[in-house]
N, CA and C atoms of all chains as a GROMACS GRO file, in nm:
protein
  534
    1MET      N    1   0.081  -0.121   0.000
    1MET     CA    2   0.000   0.000   0.000
    1MET      C    3   0.086   0.127   0.000
    2PHE      N    4   0.178   0.134   0.097
    2PHE     CA    5   0.260   0.254   0.106
    2PHE      C    6   0.403   0.226   0.059
    3GLY      N    7   0.411   0.136  -0.039
    3GLY     CA    8   0.541   0.105  -0.097
    3GLY      C    9   0.633   0.026  -0.005
    4LEU      N   10   0.575  -0.040   0.096
    4LEU     CA   11   0.656  -0.120   0.186
    4LEU      C   12   0.653  -0.267   0.144
    5GLY      N   13   0.770  -0.328   0.129
    5GLY     CA   14   0.777  -0.470   0.101
    5GLY      C   15   0.712  -0.509  -0.031
    6ARG      N   16   0.698  -0.640  -0.050
    6ARG     CA   17   0.635  -0.686  -0.174
    6ARG      C   18   0.483  -0.688  -0.157
    7PRO      N   19   0.411  -0.684  -0.269
    7PRO     CA   20   0.265  -0.681  -0.258
    7PRO      C   21   0.211  -0.806  -0.190
    8GLN      N   22   0.117  -0.787  -0.099
    8GLN     CA   23   0.056  -0.900  -0.029
    8GLN      C   24  -0.048  -0.964  -0.121
    9PRO      N   25  -0.054  -1.101  -0.120
    9PRO     CA   26  -0.160  -1.164  -0.199
    9PRO      C   27  -0.297  -1.130  -0.140
   10THR      N   28  -0.395  -1.113  -0.227
   10THR     CA   29  -0.529  -1.085  -0.179
   10THR      C   30  -0.589  -1.212  -0.120
   11SER      N   31  -0.700  -1.194  -0.048
   11SER     CA   32  -0.770  -1.309   0.010
   11SER      C   33  -0.804  -1.411  -0.097
   12ALA      N   34  -0.859  -1.360  -0.208
   12ALA     CA   35  -0.902  -1.450  -0.316
   12ALA      C   36  -0.784  -1.530  -0.369
   13GLU      N   37  -0.667  -1.465  -0.380
   13GLU     CA   38  -0.548  -1.535  -0.430
   13GLU      C   39  -0.501  -1.642  -0.332
   14LYS      N   40  -0.506  -1.607  -0.203
   14LYS     CA   41  -0.462  -1.703  -0.102
   14LYS      C   42  -0.552  -1.826  -0.101
   15ILE      N   43  -0.683  -1.801  -0.107
   15ILE     CA   44  -0.779  -1.912  -0.106
   15ILE      C   45  -0.761  -1.998  -0.231
   16ALA      N   46  -0.746  -1.931  -0.346
   16ALA     CA   47  -0.730  -2.005  -0.471
   16ALA      C   48  -0.604  -2.091  -0.468
   17ALA      N   49  -0.497  -2.041  -0.406
   17ALA     CA   50  -0.372  -2.116  -0.400
   17ALA      C   51  -0.389  -2.246  -0.321
   18VAL      N   52  -0.453  -2.235  -0.204
   18VAL     CA   53  -0.475  -2.355  -0.121
   18VAL      C   54  -0.568  -2.452  -0.193
   19GLU      N   55  -0.674  -2.394  -0.252
   19GLU     CA   56  -0.772  -2.476  -0.322
   19GLU      C   57  -0.706  -2.553  -0.437
   20ASN      N   58  -0.620  -2.484  -0.507
   20ASN     CA   59  -0.552  -2.546  -0.621
   20ASN      C   60  -0.462  -2.660  -0.578
   21GLU      N   61  -0.392  -2.639  -0.467
   21GLU     CA   62  -0.303  -2.742  -0.415
   21GLU      C   63  -0.382  -2.869  -0.382
   22LEU      N   64  -0.498  -2.849  -0.317
   22LEU     CA   65  -0.581  -2.963  -0.280
   22LEU      C   66  -0.638  -3.031  -0.404
   23LYS      N   67  -0.668  -2.950  -0.505
   23LYS     CA   68  -0.724  -3.004  -0.629
   23LYS      C   69  -0.624  -3.096  -0.698
   24VAL      N   70  -0.497  -3.055  -0.699
   24VAL     CA   71  -0.393  -3.136  -0.761
   24VAL      C   72  -0.383  -3.272  -0.692
   25VAL      N   73  -0.388  -3.270  -0.558
   25VAL     CA   74  -0.379  -3.395  -0.481
   25VAL      C   75  -0.502  -3.482  -0.507
   26ALA      N   76  -0.621  -3.420  -0.509
   26ALA     CA   77  -0.745  -3.495  -0.530
   26ALA      C   78  -0.747  -3.559  -0.668
   27GLU      N   79  -0.695  -3.486  -0.768
   27GLU     CA   80  -0.692  -3.541  -0.904
   27GLU      C   81  -0.598  -3.659  -0.914
   28MET      N   82  -0.484  -3.648  -0.847
   28MET     CA   83  -0.388  -3.758  -0.848
   28MET      C   84  -0.450  -3.880  -0.782
   29HIS      N   85  -0.523  -3.857  -0.672
   29HIS     CA   86  -0.589  -3.967  -0.603
   29HIS      C   87  -0.691  -4.037  -0.694
   30SER      N   88  -0.774  -3.960  -0.762
   30SER     CA   89  -0.877  -4.024  -0.843
   30SER      C   90  -0.817  -4.095  -0.965
   31ARG      N   91  -0.707  -4.040  -1.019
   31ARG     CA   92  -0.639  -4.110  -1.129
   31ARG      C   93  -0.583  -4.243  -1.081
   32MET      N   94  -0.524  -4.241  -0.960
   32MET     CA   95  -0.465  -4.364  -0.907
   32MET      C   96  -0.571  -4.471  -0.884
   33VAL      N   97  -0.686  -4.430  -0.828
   33VAL     CA   98  -0.793  -4.527  -0.803
   33VAL      C   99  -0.838  -4.590  -0.935
   34LYS      N  100  -0.856  -4.506  -1.036
   34LYS     CA  101  -0.902  -4.555  -1.166
   34LYS      C  102  -0.802  -4.654  -1.225
   35ILE      N  103  -0.675  -4.615  -1.226
   35ILE     CA  104  -0.572  -4.697  -1.289
   35ILE      C  105  -0.548  -4.827  -1.213
   36CYS      N  106  -0.537  -4.819  -1.080
   36CYS     CA  107  -0.506  -4.941  -1.003
   36CYS      C  108  -0.626  -5.036  -1.004
   37THR      N  109  -0.748  -4.983  -1.011
   37THR     CA  110  -0.864  -5.070  -1.024
   37THR      C  111  -0.855  -5.148  -1.155
   38LEU      N  112  -0.823  -5.076  -1.262
   38LEU     CA  113  -0.809  -5.142  -1.393
   38LEU      C  114  -0.701  -5.250  -1.392
   39LYS      N  115  -0.588  -5.219  -1.326
   39LYS     CA  116  -0.474  -5.311  -1.327
   39LYS      C  117  -0.497  -5.432  -1.237
   40CYS      N  118  -0.571  -5.415  -1.127
   40CYS     CA  119  -0.571  -5.518  -1.022
   40CYS      C  120  -0.703  -5.593  -1.001
   41ILE      N  121  -0.815  -5.532  -1.034
   41ILE     CA  122  -0.942  -5.592  -0.993
   41ILE      C  123  -1.002  -5.680  -1.102
   42ASP      N  124  -1.031  -5.802  -1.065
   42ASP     CA  125  -1.092  -5.899  -1.155
   42ASP      C  126  -1.233  -5.851  -1.193
   43LYS      N  127  -1.256  -5.839  -1.323
   43LYS     CA  128  -1.381  -5.776  -1.367
   43LYS      C  129  -1.502  -5.870  -1.371
   44THR      N  130  -1.484  -5.996  -1.331
   44THR     CA  131  -1.600  -6.086  -1.334
   44THR      C  132  -1.689  -6.067  -1.211
   45TYR      N  133  -1.633  -6.010  -1.104
   45TYR     CA  134  -1.708  -5.985  -0.980
   45TYR      C  135  -1.781  -6.110  -0.931
   46ARG      N  136  -1.709  -6.221  -0.928
   46ARG     CA  137  -1.764  -6.342  -0.867
   46ARG      C  138  -1.760  -6.331  -0.715
   47GLU      N  139  -1.675  -6.243  -0.665
   47GLU     CA  140  -1.661  -6.220  -0.521
   47GLU      C  141  -1.686  -6.074  -0.488
   48GLY      N  142  -1.748  -6.049  -0.372
   48GLY     CA  143  -1.770  -5.911  -0.329
   48GLY      C  144  -1.655  -5.858  -0.245
   49ASP      N  145  -1.567  -5.948  -0.199
   49ASP     CA  146  -1.452  -5.906  -0.118
   49ASP      C  147  -1.327  -5.899  -0.205
   50LEU      N  148  -1.234  -5.814  -0.162
   50LEU     CA  149  -1.105  -5.811  -0.230
   50LEU      C  150  -1.034  -5.942  -0.199
   51SER      N  151  -0.976  -6.006  -0.300
   51SER     CA  152  -0.897  -6.126  -0.272
   51SER      C  153  -0.762  -6.082  -0.218
   52LYS      N  154  -0.690  -6.180  -0.162
   52LYS     CA  155  -0.555  -6.151  -0.111
   52LYS      C  156  -0.469  -6.093  -0.224
   53GLY      N  157  -0.477  -6.159  -0.339
   53GLY     CA  158  -0.397  -6.116  -0.454
   53GLY      C  159  -0.431  -5.974  -0.498
   54GLU      N  160  -0.560  -5.942  -0.502
   54GLU     CA  161  -0.603  -5.808  -0.543
   54GLU      C  162  -0.554  -5.703  -0.443
   55SER      N  163  -0.565  -5.736  -0.312
   55SER     CA  164  -0.521  -5.641  -0.209
   55SER      C  165  -0.373  -5.609  -0.223
   56VAL      N  166  -0.294  -5.715  -0.238
   56VAL     CA  167  -0.149  -5.696  -0.252
   56VAL      C  168  -0.118  -5.616  -0.378
   57CYS      N  169  -0.192  -5.648  -0.485
   57CYS     CA  170  -0.173  -5.577  -0.612
   57CYS      C  171  -0.203  -5.428  -0.594
   58LEU      N  172  -0.312  -5.394  -0.523
   58LEU     CA  173  -0.347  -5.253  -0.502
   58LEU      C  174  -0.238  -5.180  -0.425
   59ASP      N  175  -0.186  -5.244  -0.320
   59ASP     CA  176  -0.080  -5.180  -0.241
   59ASP      C  177   0.043  -5.153  -0.328
   60ARG      N  178   0.081  -5.252  -0.405
   60ARG     CA  179   0.200  -5.236  -0.490
   60ARG      C  180   0.176  -5.134  -0.600
   61CYS      N  181   0.053  -5.137  -0.654
   61CYS     CA  182   0.017  -5.044  -0.761
   61CYS      C  183   0.028  -4.899  -0.709
   62ALA      N  184  -0.024  -4.875  -0.588
   62ALA     CA  185  -0.020  -4.741  -0.529
   62ALA      C  186   0.125  -4.696  -0.513
   63SER      N  187   0.208  -4.786  -0.461
   63SER     CA  188   0.347  -4.755  -0.437
   63SER      C  189   0.420  -4.723  -0.569
   64LYS      N  190   0.394  -4.805  -0.669
   64LYS     CA  191   0.459  -4.784  -0.798
   64LYS      C  192   0.408  -4.659  -0.869
   65PHE      N  193   0.280  -4.629  -0.847
   65PHE     CA  194   0.222  -4.508  -0.908
   65PHE      C  195   0.296  -4.385  -0.855
   66PHE      N  196   0.319  -4.382  -0.724
   66PHE     CA  197   0.391  -4.268  -0.664
   66PHE      C  198   0.536  -4.264  -0.710
   67GLU      N  199   0.598  -4.383  -0.716
   67GLU     CA  200   0.737  -4.387  -0.758
   67GLU      C  201   0.750  -4.336  -0.903
   68THR      N  202   0.654  -4.375  -0.986
   68THR     CA  203   0.654  -4.330  -1.126
   68THR      C  204   0.637  -4.178  -1.133
   69HIS      N  205   0.543  -4.129  -1.050
   69HIS     CA  206   0.518  -3.984  -1.044
   69HIS      C  207   0.648  -3.910  -1.011
   70GLN      N  208   0.717  -3.960  -0.907
   70GLN     CA  209   0.840  -3.896  -0.861
   70GLN      C  210   0.949  -3.903  -0.968
   71LYS      N  211   0.961  -4.022  -1.029
   71LYS     CA  212   1.064  -4.045  -1.129
   71LYS      C  213   1.045  -3.952  -1.249
   72ILE      N  214   0.922  -3.943  -1.297
   72ILE     CA  215   0.896  -3.860  -1.415
   72ILE      C  216   0.914  -3.712  -1.380
   73SER      N  217   0.870  -3.676  -1.261
   73SER     CA  218   0.886  -3.537  -1.218
   73SER      C  219   1.033  -3.498  -1.209
   74ASP      N  220   1.116  -3.587  -1.154
   74ASP     CA  221   1.261  -3.562  -1.145
   74ASP      C  222   1.322  -3.552  -1.284
   75GLN      N  223   1.284  -3.646  -1.370
   75GLN     CA  224   1.340  -3.651  -1.504
   75GLN      C  225   1.303  -3.527  -1.586
   76LEU      N  226   1.177  -3.486  -1.575
   76LEU     CA  227   1.132  -3.367  -1.647
   76LEU      C  228   1.208  -3.244  -1.600
   77GLN      N  229   1.227  -3.237  -1.468
   77GLN     CA  230   1.298  -3.124  -1.411
   77GLN      C  231   1.442  -3.118  -1.464
   78LYS      N  232   1.505  -3.236  -1.467
   78LYS     CA  233   1.642  -3.245  -1.514
   78LYS      C  234   1.652  -3.205  -1.662
   79GLU      N  235   1.562  -3.262  -1.743
   79GLU     CA  236   1.560  -3.232  -1.886
   79GLU      C  237   1.536  -3.083  -1.911
   80THR      N  238   1.440  -3.030  -1.836
   80THR     CA  239   1.406  -2.889  -1.855
   80THR      C  240   1.525  -2.799  -1.822
   81GLN      N  241   1.594  -2.835  -1.712
   81GLN     CA  242   1.712  -2.757  -1.674
   81GLN      C  243   1.822  -2.768  -1.779
   82ALA      N  244   1.840  -2.891  -1.831
   82ALA     CA  245   1.944  -2.916  -1.932
   82ALA      C  246   1.918  -2.835  -2.059
   83ARG      N  247   1.790  -2.810  -2.087
   83ARG     CA  248   1.755  -2.732  -2.206
   83ARG      C  249   1.742  -2.584  -2.176
   84GLY      N  250   1.796  -2.544  -2.064
   84GLY     CA  251   1.794  -2.403  -2.028
   84GLY      C  252   1.655  -2.351  -1.995
   85GLY      N  253   1.578  -2.436  -1.931
   85GLY     CA  254   1.447  -2.393  -1.882
   85GLY      C  255   1.340  -2.384  -1.988
   86GLY      N  256   1.375  -2.421  -2.114
   86GLY     CA  257   1.273  -2.409  -2.218
   86GLY      C  258   1.231  -2.542  -2.276
   87GLY      N  259   1.251  -2.649  -2.199
   87GLY     CA  260   1.225  -2.783  -2.249
   87GLY      C  261   1.079  -2.808  -2.284
   88PHE      N  262   1.054  -2.899  -2.375
   88PHE     CA  263   0.921  -2.945  -2.412
   88PHE      C  264   0.830  -2.832  -2.460
   89GLY      N  265   0.891  -2.730  -2.512
   89GLY     CA  266   0.812  -2.621  -2.569
   89GLY      C  267   0.724  -2.549  -2.469
   90MET      N  268   0.759  -2.564  -2.339
   90MET     CA  269   0.674  -2.498  -2.239
   90MET      C  270   0.734  -2.367  -2.194
   91MET      N  271  -0.414  -2.278   0.874
   91MET     CA  272  -0.361  -2.344   0.755
   91MET      C  273  -0.309  -2.240   0.656
   92ASP      N  274  -0.182  -2.246   0.624
   92ASP     CA  275  -0.118  -2.158   0.527
   92ASP      C  276  -0.143  -2.010   0.555
   93GLY      N  277  -0.155  -1.974   0.681
   93GLY     CA  278  -0.171  -1.835   0.720
   93GLY      C  279  -0.298  -1.768   0.670
   94LEU      N  280  -0.409  -1.844   0.667
   94LEU     CA  281  -0.536  -1.783   0.628
   94LEU      C  282  -0.604  -1.725   0.752
   95THR      N  283  -0.676  -1.617   0.734
   95THR     CA  284  -0.754  -1.563   0.845
   95THR      C  285  -0.878  -1.650   0.865
   96ALA      N  286  -0.950  -1.627   0.973
   96ALA     CA  287  -1.069  -1.708   1.003
   96ALA      C  288  -1.171  -1.696   0.890
   97ALA      N  289  -1.189  -1.574   0.839
   97ALA     CA  290  -1.287  -1.553   0.731
   97ALA      C  291  -1.245  -1.626   0.604
   98GLU      N  292  -1.116  -1.619   0.574
   98GLU     CA  293  -1.064  -1.687   0.455
   98GLU      C  294  -1.079  -1.838   0.469
   99SER      N  295  -1.053  -1.884   0.590
   99SER     CA  296  -1.065  -2.026   0.620
   99SER      C  297  -1.209  -2.074   0.600
  100ARG      N  298  -1.304  -1.991   0.644
  100ARG     CA  299  -1.447  -2.025   0.625
  100ARG      C  300  -1.483  -2.032   0.478
  101GLU      N  301  -1.435  -1.932   0.403
  101GLU     CA  302  -1.461  -1.927   0.259
  101GLU      C  303  -1.406  -2.053   0.191
  102LEU      N  304  -1.283  -2.090   0.231
  102LEU     CA  305  -1.220  -2.210   0.174
  102LEU      C  306  -1.303  -2.334   0.207
  103ASP      N  307  -1.348  -2.345   0.332
  103ASP     CA  308  -1.430  -2.460   0.374
  103ASP      C  309  -1.555  -2.473   0.289
  104GLN      N  310  -1.619  -2.358   0.262
  104GLN     CA  311  -1.741  -2.360   0.181
  104GLN      C  312  -1.712  -2.412   0.041
  105ARG      N  313  -1.600  -2.364  -0.014
  105ARG     CA  314  -1.565  -2.409  -0.149
  105ARG      C  315  -1.534  -2.558  -0.150
  106LEU      N  316  -1.463  -2.604  -0.045
  106LEU     CA  317  -1.426  -2.745  -0.040
  106LEU      C  318  -1.549  -2.833  -0.025
  107GLN      N  319  -1.650  -2.782   0.048
  107GLN     CA  320  -1.773  -2.861   0.063
  107GLN      C  321  -1.842  -2.879  -0.071
  108LYS      N  322  -1.843  -2.772  -0.149
  108LYS     CA  323  -1.903  -2.781  -0.284
  108LYS      C  324  -1.827  -2.882  -0.368
  109ARG      N  325  -1.695  -2.876  -0.358
  109ARG     CA  326  -1.611  -2.970  -0.432
  109ARG      C  327  -1.642  -3.114  -0.391
  110GLN      N  328  -1.659  -3.133  -0.259
  110GLN     CA  329  -1.685  -3.268  -0.209
  110GLN      C  330  -1.812  -3.325  -0.268
  111VAL      N  331  -1.915  -3.242  -0.278
  111VAL     CA  332  -2.041  -3.288  -0.338
  111VAL      C  333  -2.015  -3.330  -0.482
  112LYS      N  334  -1.940  -3.246  -0.555
  112LYS     CA  335  -1.910  -3.276  -0.695
  112LYS      C  336  -1.830  -3.405  -0.707
  113GLU      N  337  -1.732  -3.420  -0.615
  113GLU     CA  338  -1.648  -3.538  -0.619
  113GLU      C  339  -1.728  -3.665  -0.591
  114PHE      N  340  -1.821  -3.653  -0.492
  114PHE     CA  341  -1.905  -3.769  -0.461
  114PHE      C  342  -1.987  -3.809  -0.582
  115MET      N  343  -2.043  -3.709  -0.651
  115MET     CA  344  -2.123  -3.738  -0.770
  115MET      C  345  -2.038  -3.805  -0.878
  116SER      N  346  -1.912  -3.766  -0.888
  116SER     CA  347  -1.828  -3.826  -0.990
  116SER      C  348  -1.787  -3.968  -0.952
  117VAL      N  349  -1.763  -3.992  -0.822
  117VAL     CA  350  -1.732  -4.129  -0.776
  117VAL      C  351  -1.854  -4.218  -0.801
  118PHE      N  352  -1.972  -4.165  -0.769
  118PHE     CA  353  -2.096  -4.239  -0.789
  118PHE      C  354  -2.116  -4.269  -0.938
  119GLY      N  355  -2.094  -4.171  -1.021
  119GLY     CA  356  -2.109  -4.188  -1.165
  119GLY      C  357  -2.014  -4.293  -1.220
  120ASN      N  358  -1.887  -4.288  -1.173
  120ASN     CA  359  -1.789  -4.387  -1.218
  120ASN      C  360  -1.827  -4.528  -1.174
  121LEU      N  361  -1.883  -4.537  -1.052
  121LEU     CA  362  -1.924  -4.666  -0.998
  121LEU      C  363  -2.034  -4.726  -1.086
  122VAL      N  364  -2.132  -4.646  -1.121
  122VAL     CA  365  -2.241  -4.693  -1.207
  122VAL      C  366  -2.184  -4.738  -1.342
  123ASP      N  367  -2.098  -4.655  -1.402
  123ASP     CA  368  -2.042  -4.688  -1.533
  123ASP      C  369  -1.962  -4.819  -1.528
  124ASN      N  370  -1.872  -4.829  -1.425
  124ASN     CA  371  -1.786  -4.948  -1.415
  124ASN      C  372  -1.867  -5.075  -1.394
  125CYS      N  373  -1.960  -5.070  -1.298
  125CYS     CA  374  -2.034  -5.191  -1.263
  125CYS      C  375  -2.132  -5.227  -1.374
  126PHE      N  376  -2.190  -5.127  -1.438
  126PHE     CA  377  -2.278  -5.156  -1.552
  126PHE      C  378  -2.198  -5.224  -1.663
  127THR      N  379  -2.084  -5.166  -1.696
  127THR     CA  380  -2.002  -5.221  -1.805
  127THR      C  381  -1.955  -5.363  -1.773
  128ALA      N  382  -1.915  -5.385  -1.646
  128ALA     CA  383  -1.862  -5.516  -1.610
  128ALA      C  384  -1.971  -5.622  -1.598
  129CYS      N  385  -2.092  -5.582  -1.557
  129CYS     CA  386  -2.193  -5.681  -1.518
  129CYS      C  387  -2.309  -5.697  -1.616
  130VAL      N  388  -2.345  -5.593  -1.686
  130VAL     CA  389  -2.468  -5.600  -1.766
  130VAL      C  390  -2.433  -5.625  -1.912
  131ASP      N  391  -2.471  -5.744  -1.961
  131ASP     CA  392  -2.435  -5.777  -2.100
  131ASP      C  393  -2.548  -5.850  -2.172
  132ASP      N  394  -2.661  -5.865  -2.106
  132ASP     CA  395  -2.770  -5.941  -2.166
  132ASP      C  396  -2.888  -5.847  -2.188
  133PHE      N  397  -2.917  -5.819  -2.314
  133PHE     CA  398  -3.026  -5.725  -2.342
  133PHE      C  399  -3.147  -5.794  -2.403
  134THR      N  400  -3.173  -5.918  -2.357
  134THR     CA  401  -3.294  -5.989  -2.401
  134THR      C  402  -3.410  -5.961  -2.306
  135SER      N  403  -3.382  -5.886  -2.198
  135SER     CA  404  -3.488  -5.850  -2.104
  135SER      C  405  -3.463  -5.706  -2.060
  136LYS      N  406  -3.570  -5.638  -2.016
  136LYS     CA  407  -3.548  -5.499  -1.976
  136LYS      C  408  -3.516  -5.486  -1.827
  137ALA      N  409  -3.533  -5.596  -1.753
  137ALA     CA  410  -3.498  -5.593  -1.610
  137ALA      C  411  -3.363  -5.661  -1.589
  138LEU      N  412  -3.291  -5.618  -1.484
  138LEU     CA  413  -3.164  -5.682  -1.452
  138LEU      C  414  -3.192  -5.827  -1.413
  139SER      N  415  -3.112  -5.919  -1.463
  139SER     CA  416  -3.128  -6.060  -1.424
  139SER      C  417  -3.070  -6.078  -1.284
  140GLY      N  418  -3.099  -6.193  -1.224
  140GLY     CA  419  -3.045  -6.224  -1.092
  140GLY      C  420  -2.893  -6.223  -1.095
  141ARG      N  421  -2.838  -6.276  -1.202
  141ARG     CA  422  -2.692  -6.282  -1.214
  141ARG      C  423  -2.633  -6.141  -1.224
  142GLU      N  424  -2.695  -6.058  -1.308
  142GLU     CA  425  -2.647  -5.920  -1.324
  142GLU      C  426  -2.658  -5.843  -1.192
  143SER      N  427  -2.772  -5.862  -1.127
  143SER     CA  428  -2.798  -5.792  -1.002
  143SER      C  429  -2.695  -5.831  -0.895
  144GLY      N  430  -2.666  -5.961  -0.885
  144GLY     CA  431  -2.566  -6.009  -0.790
  144GLY      C  432  -2.429  -5.953  -0.823
  145CYS      N  433  -2.397  -5.954  -0.951
  145CYS     CA  434  -2.268  -5.902  -0.996
  145CYS      C  435  -2.254  -5.755  -0.957
  146ILE      N  436  -2.362  -5.678  -0.974
  146ILE     CA  437  -2.357  -5.534  -0.941
  146ILE      C  438  -2.334  -5.514  -0.791
  147SER      N  439  -2.405  -5.592  -0.708
  147SER     CA  440  -2.384  -5.580  -0.563
  147SER      C  441  -2.240  -5.609  -0.526
  148ARG      N  442  -2.185  -5.716  -0.582
  148ARG     CA  443  -2.046  -5.752  -0.550
  148ARG      C  444  -1.950  -5.647  -0.603
  149CYS      N  445  -1.983  -5.592  -0.721
  149CYS     CA  446  -1.899  -5.488  -0.781
  149CYS      C  447  -1.894  -5.365  -0.690
  150VAL      N  448  -2.010  -5.326  -0.635
  150VAL     CA  449  -2.015  -5.210  -0.546
  150VAL      C  450  -1.934  -5.235  -0.419
  151LEU      N  451  -1.954  -5.354  -0.360
  151LEU     CA  452  -1.881  -5.387  -0.237
  151LEU      C  453  -1.730  -5.383  -0.261
  152LYS      N  454  -1.690  -5.445  -0.370
  152LYS     CA  455  -1.548  -5.453  -0.399
  152LYS      C  456  -1.490  -5.315  -0.430
  153SER      N  457  -1.566  -5.234  -0.500
  153SER     CA  458  -1.518  -5.100  -0.534
  153SER      C  459  -1.502  -5.016  -0.408
  154MET      N  460  -1.594  -5.035  -0.312
  154MET     CA  461  -1.583  -4.959  -0.187
  154MET      C  462  -1.459  -5.002  -0.109
  155SER      N  463  -1.434  -5.134  -0.104
  155SER     CA  464  -1.312  -5.181  -0.037
  155SER      C  465  -1.188  -5.129  -0.108
  156THR      N  466  -1.194  -5.124  -0.240
  156THR     CA  467  -1.081  -5.074  -0.318
  156THR      C  468  -1.055  -4.927  -0.285
  157GLN      N  469  -1.162  -4.848  -0.284
  157GLN     CA  470  -1.151  -4.705  -0.249
  157GLN      C  471  -1.086  -4.688  -0.112
  158THR      N  472  -1.135  -4.766  -0.014
  158THR     CA  473  -1.084  -4.754   0.123
  158THR      C  474  -0.935  -4.788   0.129
  159ARG      N  475  -0.902  -4.902   0.068
  159ARG     CA  476  -0.763  -4.948   0.074
  159ARG      C  477  -0.669  -4.850   0.003
  160LEU      N  478  -0.708  -4.808  -0.118
  160LEU     CA  479  -0.622  -4.715  -0.192
  160LEU      C  480  -0.618  -4.578  -0.123
  161GLY      N  481  -0.728  -4.542  -0.056
  161GLY     CA  482  -0.730  -4.416   0.020
  161GLY      C  483  -0.624  -4.417   0.130
  162GLU      N  484  -0.614  -4.530   0.199
  162GLU     CA  485  -0.513  -4.544   0.306
  162GLU      C  486  -0.373  -4.533   0.247
  163ARG      N  487  -0.348  -4.610   0.141
  163ARG     CA  488  -0.215  -4.608   0.080
  163ARG      C  489  -0.182  -4.468   0.029
  164PHE      N  490  -0.282  -4.403  -0.035
  164PHE     CA  491  -0.259  -4.270  -0.090
  164PHE      C  492  -0.217  -4.173   0.020
  165GLY      N  493  -0.288  -4.180   0.134
  165GLY     CA  494  -0.256  -4.093   0.247
  165GLY      C  495  -0.112  -4.112   0.293
  166GLU      N  496  -0.073  -4.237   0.308
  166GLU     CA  497   0.064  -4.267   0.354
  166GLU      C  498   0.168  -4.217   0.254
  167LEU      N  499   0.146  -4.253   0.128
  167LEU     CA  500   0.245  -4.220   0.025
  167LEU      C  501   0.253  -4.069   0.002
  168ASN      N  502   0.138  -4.003   0.007
  168ASN     CA  503   0.137  -3.858  -0.014
  168ASN      C  504   0.209  -3.786   0.100
  169ALA      N  505   0.187  -3.836   0.223
  169ALA     CA  506   0.256  -3.777   0.339
  169ALA      C  507   0.407  -3.795   0.325
  170ALA      N  508   0.448  -3.916   0.282
  170ALA     CA  509   0.592  -3.943   0.265
  170ALA      C  510   0.651  -3.855   0.156
  171MET      N  511   0.576  -3.837   0.048
  171MET     CA  512   0.625  -3.755  -0.064
  171MET      C  513   0.639  -3.609  -0.022
  172THR      N  514   0.539  -3.559   0.051
  172THR     CA  515   0.542  -3.421   0.098
  172THR      C  516   0.662  -3.399   0.191
  173ALA      N  517   0.685  -3.495   0.281
  173ALA     CA  518   0.798  -3.485   0.374
  173ALA      C  519   0.930  -3.484   0.297
  174GLU      N  520   0.940  -3.571   0.196
  174GLU     CA  521   1.061  -3.580   0.115
  174GLU      C  522   1.088  -3.449   0.040
  175MET      N  523   0.978  -3.389  -0.012
  175MET     CA  524   0.992  -3.264  -0.088
  175MET      C  525   1.039  -3.150   0.002
  176GLN      N  526   0.992  -3.153   0.128
  176GLN     CA  527   1.031  -3.047   0.221
  176GLN      C  528   1.176  -3.064   0.267
  177ARG      N  529   1.220  -3.192   0.268
  177ARG     CA  530   1.357  -3.222   0.311
  177ARG      C  531   1.459  -3.176   0.207
  178ARG      N  532   1.420  -3.183   0.079
  178ARG     CA  533   1.515  -3.152  -0.031
  178ARG      C  534   1.557  -3.006  -0.034
   0.00000   0.00000   0.00000
């Protein structure tokens, strides 16, 4: 206001920032559920309970999904830096 | 949370509640689509057969267990990832 410090984010900006962060996490969660269901769950539905094999598959799928997320994120960051911050046309 | 004032926090809560309703509708919609696709394949009758109906019930039960289990794993893994990112 009086030229002191950097401009403060408005209320709307602060709320949008938190909301956006939660949205990213929620989207990742729903993608993981969709993908791991496809990979692990037997589609004949002869049983209403998760089998031992399906449960183990879901746990491993979740773990690998996160590891893949991290791996690709690291790799993209590295590639982008190597190209002087202009990688992938972004 | 993230240095929000009480009023901002209330506003955020209201928005998140709206999102939750939307998210529930989308989970419900996906459940119908998945279980219909997996279980309903006989169109010689307009009513669900006993077999289809049983399949749908089991599909719903299994999908709910899947949601719960993956929800737990997601929480753990997300917490670990957040901690790792803050450590770096």
